N, C-alpha and C positions, 0 to 999 in steps of 0.2 A: 890494727892501726898503722899509718905510714910512718916514715921514719921521724917526721916532726912529732910523732904522738899523737896525731889528729886521729879522731874517729873517723872510721869508712864504713862498718858494717854492723847495722843495731838489730836487735829483735827484742819484738815487743809480743810478751803474755798477756792477753785479755785485750780482746775488741769488744767491749762491751760498751754502753752508753757513753762512756769517758774514752777508753782505749781508741774506738774506732775514729772518731774527729783527732785525737792525738797523733795515730798512725796518720792518717791523711796530711797532716802538716808535716810530717819527717818525710814523706813521699814528695811533697810538694818543693821541699827543701834540696831533694835531689838526692838523699842518702838512701844506700842498699839498705832495704828493709825485709825482714822474716818475720812472720806473724804466727801465732798459735792462738787457739781460743778451744776452751773445750766442746763447744758446740760449733763445728766446724764451718756450718751454711754463714755464720756471721762474720767470715773471714772473706766470703766472695766479693765485694764491691774493693776491698782492697787487692785482690787478687786481679781484680779486672782493672786497677790500676797500676799495677806493676809490682806488689809487695811478691814476694815468695811464701808458700802456704808451708806450714811442717805437720805431720803427722802428730809428733809428741813434743813435750817442752825440751827434751834432749836433744832431738833432732832440730829445733827451732836455734837451741844454744849454741850448736855447734859452729866454732868458728867468729863468733860474735865477738866483736871489740865491746860493746855496750850492750847489756841485756836490761829491758824496762818491764817491771810488772805493774798491771794495772789491773789486781784482782779484787775479790769480794771481803777478805778477813786474814787475819793470820795462819789460821790454819791452811788456808787454801794455799798462800805465799808459801808457807813451810814444805807443802806438800809438792807444789810446782818446783821450787830450787833443789829442795835435797832428797824428797823420795823418789821422786819421777826423773832425776839425773841432769836437771837444768846445772847444777853447779859441777858434776863430772865431767860434762861435756865443755865447759869453758877453760880457758887457758890461763896460766898465772899471768896477772897483769890486766886480765880483763875487770870491768866495772859492772857490778848489779845497782841499778838505781829502783829502788822498790819506791813506785809512786801512789801504791795504795795505802788505805788508811788503817794501820794495824796497831797494837799497843805499844809504848815506847821500850817496854822490857824486851818484847819480841823482836823488836829492830836491832836490840843491842845482840841479841843472841845471833840474829842472823850475820850481824857483822864479824863477831868474833870467829863464829865458824868458818864463812868465807875466808876471813884472815889468814888463817891455817892453811887455805889452800894458796895464798898469796892472790887473792880475789878482792879488789877493792868495793865498798860497799857503800851507798849512800842512800838513806832512809827520806824521801824526797815527795811526801803527801802534796796536794794540791787542793787550791780552792778556785772558783769559778766558775764551777758547772759544766754544763755541755755548752753553753754559748760561749764561755772563756776557754774552753777546749777547741773550739772550731776557730775560734778568734786569734788563738795564739796569744792569750791575754791572761792566762792561769797565774795565780801566786803560787810560786813555788817554794815549799820550805824546806830545806835541806840540812839533815843531820851527818856528819860526816868527817873526814880528814880533809884539809884544804886542797891535798894533792887529788883526790878523786875529785873533788869540787871542781877545781881548775880544769881538768880535763874533761869533764861533763858538761860542763856550763854552755859550750858553743850549741850543744844538742839541747840541751833546757831552753836554751832561749830561742830556740823554733817553737815552742810550746808556751813560754811565759817570761815571767819574770822570775829568775832563781833568786835567792838568798841562802848563803850559809849561817844557819842561826845557832851552831854549836857542834860538840862530838854527837857521835851516833846516838840515837834516839830523840836527840833534840827536835828533829823534822817533825816527828810523831806528836811531841809535847807542844810545839807549835800550831799542828792541826787541830789537837785537842782545845788549843786556846780558840783558835781559829771556831771551831764548832761549838763552844758554849756561847761564843758572842752571836754566831748564827740562830742556833737554838733559842736563845733568849730574845733575840731581836725580832725572831718570826714572832713569837707569842706575843711582844709589846705592841708591833704593828696589828696584829688581828684584834687584840683587845682594844687600841685605839681608834681602829676604822669603825668596829662594832660599837663601840661608845659613840662616836660621832653619829652615826647611821641612826642609832637607837634613839638619840638625841633629837633627830629632825634635822642634822647637817647632811650636808650632798657628802660622801666619803671622796668621793672623785676628787672633789676640789679641795677637801682638807688636806687630801695626799698633795695636791697641786701646791697648795698654800705653805705647806711644811717644806717644800723644796728649797734647799739652799739654807736651812736652818738648821740649829742644833740637833734636831731631831731627824735631820734627812740623813740617808743611806742608802746604798744598793738593795739593800732588802725591803726598804721603803718604795723604791723606785720598782724594781723588777717583781718581787713577791707581793709588794702591795698591789700593784694592776695585776697579777696572776689572781688576789682574792676578790679584786672587785670584777673581775671576768668569769670567776669561779672556773679557772682552767687549772686542773690539777694535774694535766700531763707531766710525768715527771721529767724534771731536769737533775734533782736530787730528789731519790725516794725515800720515803718515810723510815722504809724499813732500814736504811744505811743511816740515817740521822739516828734511830734507836740506838742501832750498834755502836756508834761514836758516843753517845751519851753513854751507853752501860761502860764504855770504855774511860769517859771521862772519870764518871763515880767510882770506879773501880781504882783508876790511878790516884785519884783524891785520897782515897781509904789507904792507899800504899803509902803516901807521902804525909798523912796524918792532917787532911783538911776536911772541914765542913764545908759544902757547898750549897747553901739550903736554896739558892735562885734556881741553881742547875737541877737541884733534885726535883723541886716542884715542876719545871718545866718537862722533865724527864718523864715524871708522871703523866703527863698530861699526852706527851708523845706515844707513852706506852700505851694508853689508852685508845690513842687513835690508831694503832697498830693492831690491836685486839678488835677494833670494830671494823676491820677490813679493808684500811686504808694502806697496806704496807706498800702498793706499787705506786701510790699516788705522791704527787711531790710534795716535800716536807711542809711547803705553804698552806697544804690542807689541815695543819692545825687549825685553821679557822673553822673547820668544821667540830671538832672537839669542843672549841669554845661555843658555838652555837648549841651544840648537843648538851652543854651544862646550862645554857640560858634558853630554857623552852620557848619558843615563839618567838625569839630573836633571829634575825636573818640580816647579813650585810647585802644590802640592795643598793645598787649604783643610784637609782633615785629612790630614797627612802621617803616612806609615809610621813606627814605631819604628826608631831607630838599630838596628842587628844587635847582639844581646848585651844589650839593653836590658829 
């Protein structure tokens, strides 16, 4: 960091669907960026744009003022930070910002372990998908100390809208709340559009008519269109939605909550995953709904009801 405590050198670990556009925005903002990815070839577009590549997480972390992780799950984050030498390579006063979606208890454990090394920590998962990552409009939910948040905030603002929601683990709790709403709303949109189409209405026009009303949402706009187009190229893969739903239900159990709607929707997503759609966008939950309703299919121009 410079003498004013501003971030100069950033490392980003994980250049997949989300990490790639996030890293691109950091480069565009003029930050010195080092990247690492388990599959090295996925880093190449960033290297071509001026990022420095590293062969290991430890090499990537060396000299970083701020280290960002955007990885698949808690065990992967734990491995990269602690088992592969990432934390060992950081200097006291550095900040780790974990933007992965992991259990709140794991985030709290990481904060405590890094704190013993005088390294600050934020759990800062995101919502907004690949589109939000590319546009720099991600919702960023941060848990940690006000000190860590204030230092990291200028970097986070390059990628979206950061909000400090509480102490360590709180960012992950906010993400679980987000994913609960997302999963339930995807199921509601799929059911609503299939109901409209099966009854003889034009589902595209129904979606348009609902715009601006109480039922409107980004999911109706974006994923409703995906369903109508039957475009399930992943922005948010089903396998990741299932991972988050499992964490939601496990966390609810830890705190003594019964979440019946989340349980029902989670079972539907588990069936979608089991049917081979793990890499499909989570809006593909429509396919599970169609499977349950044999002979029914969401069509942009539905056939009229019998006798109409």
